[in-house]
Jmol script that loads the backbone (N, CA, C; Angstrom):
load data "model"
ATOM      1  N   MET A   1      76.689  -6.039 -48.419  1.00  0.00           N
ATOM      2  CA  MET A   1      75.306  -6.398 -48.667  1.00  0.00           C
ATOM      3  C   MET A   1      74.743  -5.460 -49.727  1.00  0.00           C
ATOM      4  N   SER A   2      73.866  -5.991 -50.555  1.00  0.00           N
ATOM      5  CA  SER A   2      73.252  -5.212 -51.622  1.00  0.00           C
ATOM      6  C   SER A   2      71.759  -5.069 -51.367  1.00  0.00           C
ATOM      7  N   TYR A   3      71.243  -3.899 -51.646  1.00  0.00           N
ATOM      8  CA  TYR A   3      69.823  -3.604 -51.463  1.00  0.00           C
ATOM      9  C   TYR A   3      69.224  -3.247 -52.814  1.00  0.00           C
ATOM     10  N   THR A   4      67.972  -3.620 -53.015  1.00  0.00           N
ATOM     11  CA  THR A   4      67.295  -3.294 -54.268  1.00  0.00           C
ATOM     12  C   THR A   4      65.861  -2.844 -53.999  1.00  0.00           C
ATOM     13  N   GLN A   5      65.374  -2.019 -54.906  1.00  0.00           N
ATOM     14  CA  GLN A   5      63.960  -1.635 -54.907  1.00  0.00           C
ATOM     15  C   GLN A   5      63.514  -1.578 -56.357  1.00  0.00           C
ATOM     16  N   ALA A   6      62.306  -2.055 -56.608  1.00  0.00           N
ATOM     17  CA  ALA A   6      61.714  -2.002 -57.942  1.00  0.00           C
ATOM     18  C   ALA A   6      60.571  -0.999 -57.916  1.00  0.00           C
ATOM     19  N   ILE A   7      60.608  -0.055 -58.836  1.00  0.00           N
ATOM     20  CA  ILE A   7      59.589   0.997 -58.916  1.00  0.00           C
ATOM     21  C   ILE A   7      58.860   0.860 -60.255  1.00  0.00           C
ATOM     22  N   PRO A   8      57.598   0.411 -60.242  1.00  0.00           N
ATOM     23  CA  PRO A   8      56.855   0.238 -61.493  1.00  0.00           C
ATOM     24  C   PRO A   8      56.364   1.569 -62.055  1.00  0.00           C
ATOM     25  N   TYR A   9      56.159   1.564 -63.370  1.00  0.00           N
ATOM     26  CA  TYR A   9      55.567   2.735 -64.030  1.00  0.00           C
ATOM     27  C   TYR A   9      54.791   2.259 -65.248  1.00  0.00           C
ATOM     28  N   THR A  10      53.928   3.114 -65.757  1.00  0.00           N
ATOM     29  CA  THR A  10      53.141   2.769 -66.939  1.00  0.00           C
ATOM     30  C   THR A  10      53.322   3.832 -68.009  1.00  0.00           C
ATOM     31  N   GLY A  11      52.989   3.448 -69.219  1.00  0.00           N
ATOM     32  CA  GLY A  11      53.043   4.389 -70.334  1.00  0.00           C
ATOM     33  C   GLY A  11      54.408   5.014 -70.501  1.00  0.00           C
ATOM     34  N   SER A  12      54.400   6.286 -70.802  1.00  0.00           N
ATOM     35  CA  SER A  12      55.653   7.001 -71.044  1.00  0.00           C
ATOM     36  C   SER A  12      56.150   7.729 -69.801  1.00  0.00           C
ATOM     37  N   HIS A  13      55.582   7.414 -68.641  1.00  0.00           N
ATOM     38  CA  HIS A  13      55.929   8.149 -67.430  1.00  0.00           C
ATOM     39  C   HIS A  13      57.355   7.881 -66.943  1.00  0.00           C
ATOM     40  N   GLY A  14      57.972   6.838 -67.426  1.00  0.00           N
ATOM     41  CA  GLY A  14      59.362   6.566 -67.065  1.00  0.00           C
ATOM     42  C   GLY A  14      60.337   7.499 -67.753  1.00  0.00           C
ATOM     43  N   ALA A  15      59.898   8.155 -68.813  1.00  0.00           N
ATOM     44  CA  ALA A  15      60.788   9.040 -69.570  1.00  0.00           C
ATOM     45  C   ALA A  15      61.334  10.175 -68.711  1.00  0.00           C
ATOM     46  N   ILE A  16      60.563  10.658 -67.776  1.00  0.00           N
ATOM     47  CA  ILE A  16      61.009  11.759 -66.916  1.00  0.00           C
ATOM     48  C   ILE A  16      62.187  11.328 -66.038  1.00  0.00           C
ATOM     49  N   VAL A  17      62.238  10.054 -65.707  1.00  0.00           N
ATOM     50  CA  VAL A  17      63.330   9.537 -64.876  1.00  0.00           C
ATOM     51  C   VAL A  17      64.597   9.370 -65.710  1.00  0.00           C
ATOM     52  N   VAL A  18      64.423   8.937 -66.947  1.00  0.00           N
ATOM     53  CA  VAL A  18      65.569   8.719 -67.826  1.00  0.00           C
ATOM     54  C   VAL A  18      66.120  10.045 -68.336  1.00  0.00           C
ATOM     55  N   GLY A  19      65.247  10.924 -68.789  1.00  0.00           N
ATOM     56  CA  GLY A  19      65.663  12.213 -69.311  1.00  0.00           C
ATOM     57  C   GLY A  19      66.234  12.105 -70.713  1.00  0.00           C
ATOM     58  N   LYS A  20      66.501  13.250 -71.317  1.00  0.00           N
ATOM     59  CA  LYS A  20      67.062  13.278 -72.663  1.00  0.00           C
ATOM     60  C   LYS A  20      68.452  12.668 -72.655  1.00  0.00           C
ATOM     61  N   LYS A  21      68.620  11.687 -73.518  1.00  0.00           N
ATOM     62  CA  LYS A  21      69.904  10.985 -73.668  1.00  0.00           C
ATOM     63  C   LYS A  21      70.403  10.388 -72.353  1.00  0.00           C
ATOM     64  N   GLY A  22      69.487  10.102 -71.424  1.00  0.00           N
ATOM     65  CA  GLY A  22      69.862   9.461 -70.164  1.00  0.00           C
ATOM     66  C   GLY A  22      70.476  10.380 -69.130  1.00  0.00           C
ATOM     67  N   VAL A  23      70.382  11.684 -69.354  1.00  0.00           N
ATOM     68  CA  VAL A  23      71.008  12.652 -68.446  1.00  0.00           C
ATOM     69  C   VAL A  23      70.415  12.576 -67.038  1.00  0.00           C
ATOM     70  N   ALA A  24      69.098  12.492 -66.938  1.00  0.00           N
ATOM     71  CA  ALA A  24      68.446  12.503 -65.623  1.00  0.00           C
ATOM     72  C   ALA A  24      68.801  11.257 -64.814  1.00  0.00           C
ATOM     73  N   ILE A  25      68.754  10.096 -65.442  1.00  0.00           N
ATOM     74  CA  ILE A  25      69.030   8.865 -64.706  1.00  0.00           C
ATOM     75  C   ILE A  25      70.493   8.800 -64.267  1.00  0.00           C
ATOM     76  N   ARG A  26      71.391   9.303 -65.099  1.00  0.00           N
ATOM     77  CA  ARG A  26      72.812   9.351 -64.701  1.00  0.00           C
ATOM     78  C   ARG A  26      73.010  10.305 -63.529  1.00  0.00           C
ATOM     79  N   GLY A  27      72.296  11.420 -63.544  1.00  0.00           N
ATOM     80  CA  GLY A  27      72.375  12.361 -62.429  1.00  0.00           C
ATOM     81  C   GLY A  27      71.886  11.747 -61.131  1.00  0.00           C
ATOM     82  N   LEU A  28      70.790  10.992 -61.206  1.00  0.00           N
ATOM     83  CA  LEU A  28      70.266  10.309 -60.017  1.00  0.00           C
ATOM     84  C   LEU A  28      71.274   9.277 -59.504  1.00  0.00           C
ATOM     85  N   GLN A  29      71.867   8.535 -60.425  1.00  0.00           N
ATOM     86  CA  GLN A  29      72.854   7.529 -60.024  1.00  0.00           C
ATOM     87  C   GLN A  29      74.045   8.183 -59.320  1.00  0.00           C
ATOM     88  N   ASN A  30      74.493   9.291 -59.857  1.00  0.00           N
ATOM     89  CA  ASN A  30      75.614  10.007 -59.236  1.00  0.00           C
ATOM     90  C   ASN A  30      75.230  10.585 -57.880  1.00  0.00           C
ATOM     91  N   GLU A  31      74.046  11.158 -57.794  1.00  0.00           N
ATOM     92  CA  GLU A  31      73.595  11.780 -56.556  1.00  0.00           C
ATOM     93  C   GLU A  31      73.462  10.768 -55.412  1.00  0.00           C
ATOM     94  N   PHE A  32      72.923   9.603 -55.726  1.00  0.00           N
ATOM     95  CA  PHE A  32      72.641   8.627 -54.674  1.00  0.00           C
ATOM     96  C   PHE A  32      73.627   7.471 -54.614  1.00  0.00           C
ATOM     97  N   GLY A  33      74.549   7.401 -55.569  1.00  0.00           N
ATOM     98  CA  GLY A  33      75.532   6.327 -55.555  1.00  0.00           C
ATOM     99  C   GLY A  33      74.914   4.958 -55.765  1.00  0.00           C
ATOM    100  N   CYS A  34      73.838   4.917 -56.544  1.00  0.00           N
ATOM    101  CA  CYS A  34      73.119   3.672 -56.811  1.00  0.00           C
ATOM    102  C   CYS A  34      73.093   3.405 -58.310  1.00  0.00           C
ATOM    103  N   LYS A  35      72.910   2.159 -58.646  1.00  0.00           N
ATOM    104  CA  LYS A  35      72.689   1.789 -60.035  1.00  0.00           C
ATOM    105  C   LYS A  35      71.180   1.785 -60.263  1.00  0.00           C
ATOM    106  N   ILE A  36      70.730   2.505 -61.304  1.00  0.00           N
ATOM    107  CA  ILE A  36      69.309   2.568 -61.623  1.00  0.00           C
ATOM    108  C   ILE A  36      69.150   2.148 -63.074  1.00  0.00           C
ATOM    109  N   THR A  37      68.383   1.092 -63.297  1.00  0.00           N
ATOM    110  CA  THR A  37      68.167   0.606 -64.655  1.00  0.00           C
ATOM    111  C   THR A  37      66.676   0.474 -64.936  1.00  0.00           C
ATOM    112  N   SER A  38      66.331   0.745 -66.188  1.00  0.00           N
ATOM    113  CA  SER A  38      64.951   0.587 -66.640  1.00  0.00           C
ATOM    114  C   SER A  38      64.802  -0.833 -67.152  1.00  0.00           C
ATOM    115  N   LYS A  39      63.786  -1.522 -66.661  1.00  0.00           N
ATOM    116  CA  LYS A  39      63.565  -2.919 -67.026  1.00  0.00           C
ATOM    117  C   LYS A  39      62.201  -3.076 -67.688  1.00  0.00           C
ATOM    118  N   LYS A  40      62.123  -4.019 -68.596  1.00  0.00           N
ATOM    119  CA  LYS A  40      60.846  -4.340 -69.233  1.00  0.00           C
ATOM    120  C   LYS A  40      60.003  -5.155 -68.263  1.00  0.00           C
ATOM    121  N   ALA A  41      58.706  -5.199 -68.549  1.00  0.00           N
ATOM    122  CA  ALA A  41      57.781  -5.993 -67.731  1.00  0.00           C
ATOM    123  C   ALA A  41      58.248  -7.445 -67.692  1.00  0.00           C
ATOM    124  N   GLU A  42      58.055  -8.065 -66.540  1.00  0.00           N
ATOM    125  CA  GLU A  42      58.387  -9.473 -66.348  1.00  0.00           C
ATOM    126  C   GLU A  42      57.167 -10.164 -65.726  1.00  0.00           C
ATOM    127  N   PRO A  43      56.129 -10.385 -66.533  1.00  0.00           N
ATOM    128  CA  PRO A  43      54.892 -10.954 -65.984  1.00  0.00           C
ATOM    129  C   PRO A  43      55.104 -12.270 -65.239  1.00  0.00           C
ATOM    130  N   ASP A  44      56.040 -13.094 -65.709  1.00  0.00           N
ATOM    131  CA  ASP A  44      56.293 -14.376 -65.047  1.00  0.00           C
ATOM    132  C   ASP A  44      56.940 -14.201 -63.677  1.00  0.00           C
ATOM    133  N   GLN A  45      57.467 -13.007 -63.402  1.00  0.00           N
ATOM    134  CA  GLN A  45      58.073 -12.698 -62.107  1.00  0.00           C
ATOM    135  C   GLN A  45      57.159 -11.831 -61.240  1.00  0.00           C
ATOM    136  N   GLY A  46      55.910 -11.648 -61.691  1.00  0.00           N
ATOM    137  CA  GLY A  46      54.967 -10.837 -60.933  1.00  0.00           C
ATOM    138  C   GLY A  46      55.130  -9.341 -61.167  1.00  0.00           C
ATOM    139  N   ARG A  47      55.786  -8.979 -62.264  1.00  0.00           N
ATOM    140  CA  ARG A  47      55.973  -7.565 -62.612  1.00  0.00           C
ATOM    141  C   ARG A  47      55.332  -7.313 -63.974  1.00  0.00           C
ATOM    142  N   PRO A  48      54.032  -6.997 -63.983  1.00  0.00           N
ATOM    143  CA  PRO A  48      53.290  -6.888 -65.243  1.00  0.00           C
ATOM    144  C   PRO A  48      53.551  -5.603 -66.033  1.00  0.00           C
ATOM    145  N   VAL A  49      54.239  -4.648 -65.446  1.00  0.00           N
ATOM    146  CA  VAL A  49      54.543  -3.383 -66.126  1.00  0.00           C
ATOM    147  C   VAL A  49      56.045  -3.124 -66.033  1.00  0.00           C
ATOM    148  N   PRO A  50      56.569  -2.229 -66.891  1.00  0.00           N
ATOM    149  CA  PRO A  50      57.996  -1.898 -66.785  1.00  0.00           C
ATOM    150  C   PRO A  50      58.305  -1.299 -65.418  1.00  0.00           C
ATOM    151  N   PHE A  51      59.580  -1.328 -65.052  1.00  0.00           N
ATOM    152  CA  PHE A  51      59.958  -0.820 -63.737  1.00  0.00           C
ATOM    153  C   PHE A  51      61.410  -0.350 -63.735  1.00  0.00           C
ATOM    154  N   PHE A  52      61.727   0.467 -62.760  1.00  0.00           N
ATOM    155  CA  PHE A  52      63.110   0.862 -62.519  1.00  0.00           C
ATOM    156  C   PHE A  52      63.642  -0.002 -61.391  1.00  0.00           C
ATOM    157  N   LEU A  53      64.812  -0.570 -61.599  1.00  0.00           N
ATOM    158  CA  LEU A  53      65.464  -1.358 -60.566  1.00  0.00           C
ATOM    159  C   LEU A  53      66.582  -0.505 -59.979  1.00  0.00           C
ATOM    160  N   ILE A  54      66.505  -0.269 -58.692  1.00  0.00           N
ATOM    161  CA  ILE A  54      67.499   0.548 -57.992  1.00  0.00           C
ATOM    162  C   ILE A  54      68.309  -0.386 -57.107  1.00  0.00           C
ATOM    163  N   GLU A  55      69.623  -0.362 -57.281  1.00  0.00           N
ATOM    164  CA  GLU A  55      70.506  -1.261 -56.546  1.00  0.00           C
ATOM    165  C   GLU A  55      71.647  -0.467 -55.912  1.00  0.00           C
ATOM    166  N   GLY A  56      72.005  -0.846 -54.691  1.00  0.00           N
ATOM    167  CA  GLY A  56      73.121  -0.184 -54.033  1.00  0.00           C
ATOM    168  C   GLY A  56      73.479  -0.873 -52.732  1.00  0.00           C
ATOM    169  N   SER A  57      74.584  -0.458 -52.155  1.00  0.00           N
ATOM    170  CA  SER A  57      75.070  -1.081 -50.920  1.00  0.00           C
ATOM    171  C   SER A  57      74.594  -0.354 -49.661  1.00  0.00           C
ATOM    172  N   ASP A  58      73.958   0.804 -49.834  1.00  0.00           N
ATOM    173  CA  ASP A  58      73.487   1.604 -48.699  1.00  0.00           C
ATOM    174  C   ASP A  58      71.962   1.684 -48.753  1.00  0.00           C
ATOM    175  N   VAL A  59      71.310   1.066 -47.791  1.00  0.00           N
ATOM    176  CA  VAL A  59      69.841   0.999 -47.801  1.00  0.00           C
ATOM    177  C   VAL A  59      69.210   2.389 -47.794  1.00  0.00           C
ATOM    178  N   LEU A  60      69.801   3.346 -47.099  1.00  0.00           N
ATOM    179  CA  LEU A  60      69.245   4.697 -47.059  1.00  0.00           C
ATOM    180  C   LEU A  60      69.315   5.346 -48.434  1.00  0.00           C
ATOM    181  N   LYS A  61      70.448   5.216 -49.107  1.00  0.00           N
ATOM    182  CA  LYS A  61      70.590   5.826 -50.437  1.00  0.00           C
ATOM    183  C   LYS A  61      69.665   5.170 -51.451  1.00  0.00           C
ATOM    184  N   VAL A  62      69.499   3.859 -51.368  1.00  0.00           N
ATOM    185  CA  VAL A  62      68.567   3.162 -52.256  1.00  0.00           C
ATOM    186  C   VAL A  62      67.144   3.666 -51.997  1.00  0.00           C
ATOM    187  N   SER A  63      66.795   3.816 -50.745  1.00  0.00           N
ATOM    188  CA  SER A  63      65.452   4.299 -50.392  1.00  0.00           C
ATOM    189  C   SER A  63      65.232   5.733 -50.851  1.00  0.00           C
ATOM    190  N   LEU A  64      66.225   6.582 -50.669  1.00  0.00           N
ATOM    191  CA  LEU A  64      66.103   7.974 -51.109  1.00  0.00           C
ATOM    192  C   LEU A  64      66.012   8.068 -52.628  1.00  0.00           C
ATOM    193  N   ALA A  65      66.772   7.240 -53.324  1.00  0.00           N
ATOM    194  CA  ALA A  65      66.691   7.210 -54.788  1.00  0.00           C
ATOM    195  C   ALA A  65      65.303   6.751 -55.223  1.00  0.00           C
ATOM    196  N   ALA A  66      64.746   5.758 -54.524  1.00  0.00           N
ATOM    197  CA  ALA A  66      63.407   5.264 -54.852  1.00  0.00           C
ATOM    198  C   ALA A  66      62.366   6.364 -54.651  1.00  0.00           C
ATOM    199  N   ILE A  67      62.501   7.109 -53.577  1.00  0.00           N
ATOM    200  CA  ILE A  67      61.575   8.223 -53.324  1.00  0.00           C
ATOM    201  C   ILE A  67      61.662   9.249 -54.438  1.00  0.00           C
ATOM    202  N   ARG A  68      62.871   9.568 -54.875  1.00  0.00           N
ATOM    203  CA  ARG A  68      63.034  10.547 -55.955  1.00  0.00           C
ATOM    204  C   ARG A  68      62.424  10.029 -57.254  1.00  0.00           C
ATOM    205  N   VAL A  69      62.656   8.766 -57.575  1.00  0.00           N
ATOM    206  CA  VAL A  69      62.087   8.185 -58.786  1.00  0.00           C
ATOM    207  C   VAL A  69      60.558   8.221 -58.715  1.00  0.00           C
ATOM    208  N   LEU A  70      60.001   7.841 -57.584  1.00  0.00           N
ATOM    209  CA  LEU A  70      58.544   7.897 -57.404  1.00  0.00           C
ATOM    210  C   LEU A  70      58.013   9.316 -57.552  1.00  0.00           C
ATOM    211  N   THR A  71      58.738  10.281 -57.021  1.00  0.00           N
ATOM    212  CA  THR A  71      58.332  11.682 -57.125  1.00  0.00           C
ATOM    213  C   THR A  71      58.315  12.133 -58.583  1.00  0.00           C
ATOM    214  N   LEU A  72      59.329  11.742 -59.336  1.00  0.00           N
ATOM    215  CA  LEU A  72      59.379  12.110 -60.752  1.00  0.00           C
ATOM    216  C   LEU A  72      58.234  11.470 -61.530  1.00  0.00           C
ATOM    217  N   ILE A  73      57.970  10.204 -61.279  1.00  0.00           N
ATOM    218  CA  ILE A  73      56.862   9.524 -61.953  1.00  0.00           C
ATOM    219  C   ILE A  73      55.535  10.188 -61.586  1.00  0.00           C
ATOM    220  N   ASN A  74      55.373  10.535 -60.325  1.00  0.00           N
ATOM    221  CA  ASN A  74      54.155  11.223 -59.879  1.00  0.00           C
ATOM    222  C   ASN A  74      54.005  12.578 -60.571  1.00  0.00           C
ATOM    223  N   THR A  75      55.098  13.279 -60.755  1.00  0.00           N
ATOM    224  CA  THR A  75      55.077  14.561 -61.463  1.00  0.00           C
ATOM    225  C   THR A  75      54.576  14.362 -62.889  1.00  0.00           C
ATOM    226  N   SER A  76      55.078  13.332 -63.548  1.00  0.00           N
ATOM    227  CA  SER A  76      54.644  13.038 -64.913  1.00  0.00           C
ATOM    228  C   SER A  76      53.161  12.690 -64.948  1.00  0.00           C
ATOM    229  N   LEU A  77      52.707  11.883 -64.003  1.00  0.00           N
ATOM    230  CA  LEU A  77      51.288  11.526 -63.932  1.00  0.00           C
ATOM    231  C   LEU A  77      50.420  12.769 -63.707  1.00  0.00           C
ATOM    232  N   SER A  78      50.868  13.657 -62.835  1.00  0.00           N
ATOM    233  CA  SER A  78      50.107  14.885 -62.549  1.00  0.00           C
ATOM    234  C   SER A  78      50.017  15.773 -63.774  1.00  0.00           C
ATOM    235  N   ARG A  79      51.108  15.870 -64.517  1.00  0.00           N
ATOM    236  CA  ARG A  79      51.099  16.683 -65.746  1.00  0.00           C
ATOM    237  C   ARG A  79      50.122  16.114 -66.754  1.00  0.00           C
ATOM    238  N   SER A  80      50.107  14.800 -66.880  1.00  0.00           N
ATOM    239  CA  SER A  80      49.188  14.157 -67.819  1.00  0.00           C
ATOM    240  C   SER A  80      47.734  14.392 -67.413  1.00  0.00           C
ATOM    241  N   GLU A  81      47.465  14.291 -66.120  1.00  0.00           N
ATOM    242  CA  GLU A  81      46.115  14.523 -65.631  1.00  0.00           C
ATOM    243  C   GLU A  81      45.688  15.966 -65.894  1.00  0.00           C
ATOM    244  N   LYS A  82      46.583  16.902 -65.657  1.00  0.00           N
ATOM    245  CA  LYS A  82      46.278  18.312 -65.889  1.00  0.00           C
ATOM    246  C   LYS A  82      45.991  18.558 -67.371  1.00  0.00           C
ATOM    247  N   GLN A  83      46.800  17.975 -68.225  1.00  0.00           N
ATOM    248  CA  GLN A  83      46.603  18.143 -69.660  1.00  0.00           C
ATOM    249  C   GLN A  83      45.264  17.540 -70.094  1.00  0.00           C
ATOM    250  N   LEU A  84      44.925  16.385 -69.558  1.00  0.00           N
ATOM    251  CA  LEU A  84      43.651  15.749 -69.888  1.00  0.00           C
ATOM    252  C   LEU A  84      42.475  16.608 -69.433  1.00  0.00           C
ATOM    253  N   ARG A  85      42.579  17.154 -68.226  1.00  0.00           N
ATOM    254  CA  ARG A  85      41.508  18.039 -67.733  1.00  0.00           C
ATOM    255  C   ARG A  85      41.330  19.252 -68.632  1.00  0.00           C
ATOM    256  N   GLU A  86      42.456  19.845 -69.076  1.00  0.00           N
ATOM    257  CA  GLU A  86      42.377  21.015 -69.945  1.00  0.00           C
ATOM    258  C   GLU A  86      41.713  20.655 -71.277  1.00  0.00           C
ATOM    259  N   GLU A  87      42.049  19.475 -71.803  1.00  0.00           N
ATOM    260  CA  GLU A  87      41.435  19.036 -73.062  1.00  0.00           C
ATOM    261  C   GLU A  87      39.938  18.811 -72.886  1.00  0.00           C
ATOM    262  N   ILE A  88      39.550  18.233 -71.770  1.00  0.00           N
ATOM    263  CA  ILE A  88      38.128  17.998 -71.491  1.00  0.00           C
ATOM    264  C   ILE A  88      37.398  19.333 -71.363  1.00  0.00           C
ATOM    265  N   ASN A  89      37.991  20.298 -70.665  1.00  0.00           N
ATOM    266  CA  ASN A  89      37.363  21.612 -70.485  1.00  0.00           C
ATOM    267  C   ASN A  89      37.215  22.340 -71.809  1.00  0.00           C
ATOM    268  N   LYS A  90      38.209  22.216 -72.706  1.00  0.00           N
ATOM    269  CA  LYS A  90      38.138  22.871 -74.006  1.00  0.00           C
ATOM    270  C   LYS A  90      37.030  22.276 -74.873  1.00  0.00           C
ATOM    271  N   SER A  91      36.782  20.978 -74.696  1.00  0.00           N
ATOM    272  CA  SER A  91      35.755  20.333 -75.513  1.00  0.00           C
ATOM    273  C   SER A  91      34.355  20.473 -74.911  1.00  0.00           C
ATOM    274  N   GLY A  92      34.248  21.205 -73.842  1.00  0.00           N
ATOM    275  CA  GLY A  92      32.939  21.452 -73.247  1.00  0.00           C
ATOM    276  C   GLY A  92      32.581  20.487 -72.140  1.00  0.00           C
ATOM    277  N   GLY A  93      33.510  19.622 -71.759  1.00  0.00           N
ATOM    278  CA  GLY A  93      33.262  18.729 -70.650  1.00  0.00           C
ATOM    279  C   GLY A  93      32.392  17.537 -70.959  1.00  0.00           C
ATOM    280  N   ASP A  94      32.054  17.346 -72.232  1.00  0.00           N
ATOM    281  CA  ASP A  94      31.197  16.212 -72.596  1.00  0.00           C
ATOM    282  C   ASP A  94      31.996  14.949 -72.744  1.00  0.00           C
TER     283      ASP A  94
END
end "model"
wireframe off; spacefill off
backbone 0.3
color backbone group
């Protein structure tokens, strides 16, 4: 049996999952024994933003890989928010 999970992302936040030259995504695939691919938005399929498709034969490993991908995307979002706050503070908060 095969299990899949789709993890959406926006902007450049997927880059943290892929890593330089695909190193990060290959590491995740090796760690969890799952296939992880970056997919373009498929609005006709109800997926309006790009997403990572995680596929594997072990539901636990697919779920753990999904959690890791979500954590990485959240890290990227947090960094962007922090950078935006710093820029706002430097400009006087207006």
